[in-house]
N, C-alpha and C positions, 0 to 999 in steps of 0.2 A: 682161947676164944671159942665160943660155940658157933655152930653152923648158922643159927639165926642171927647172931651178931655179925658174922661175916657178910651176910646178904642184906643187912638192914638198910644200907644206903642205896641199894640198887633199885632202879625203876624197871617196870615191865617194858619190854621192847616189842613193838608191833611187828608182825611178820612183813617182810618185804614183798611187794607185789609190783609187777611190771605191766604196763599197758602194751597191748599187742593188737594186731589186726590180721585177718585172713584175706589173702588175695582172691581166694575162690568164692567164698560166700559173702565177702565184704563185711563180715562181723567184726565188731570192736569189743574188746573185753580186757579184763585184768587176769594175769596169771601169777601164781605163786612161783618162787624160785625153783621149787621141786618139779614144776611142769616144763621147765626149759632145759635145754642142753646147749653147751657152747663148745665148739670145736675150733681149736687154734692151730692153724697151719703155718707153713713157712712164708706164705704170701697173703696179701689181702684177698686174693681170689679163693684161697682155701681156708679162710677164717669165716665162720658163720655160726648162727644160732638156729635152733630148731625147736618145734613144739607141735603138738597135735591140736588142731582147732577144736575147742570144746563145743562149738555150735554145729559144724558139719562133719567133723572127724578127719578132715584132710591133714596130711603131713605137710607142714610148712617149714621152709628153709629160707633164711634171709641172711644177707651179708652182714658182717659185724666189723665196723671200723674200730679204731683205737678207743674212742670214747665209749662205745657200746660194750666193748670188752671190759673196760674199767668198771662200768656200771653193773654189768652182769656178774663179774667175779666178786665185786664188792658186796653184791646182794646175795651171795651164796649159791649162785647157779653152778651146778656140776660142770666141770670142764674136762675136756679131753684134748690132749696135745697130740697133734698128728705129726709123725716123723716120716720124712721121705727116705727111701732107700736108694743108695747110689749104685 
């Protein structure tokens, strides 16, 4: 089988984008998965996503519940697992 034949039935996939907002400038925009970071901690208080606002440059950090974690990981957002030391 040639490479062309292997990819013949595949469709082009659009990049995933996420809607986000900045609490500082109140801007609303779409971000690519590469612009977001997800940190998963031991509790809901230590699980969050972050990004830099493209409009004002502020560092934004927001809590991420289970559904948000699912959406972000499924969309290809880079994830960091936080481990607590005892």
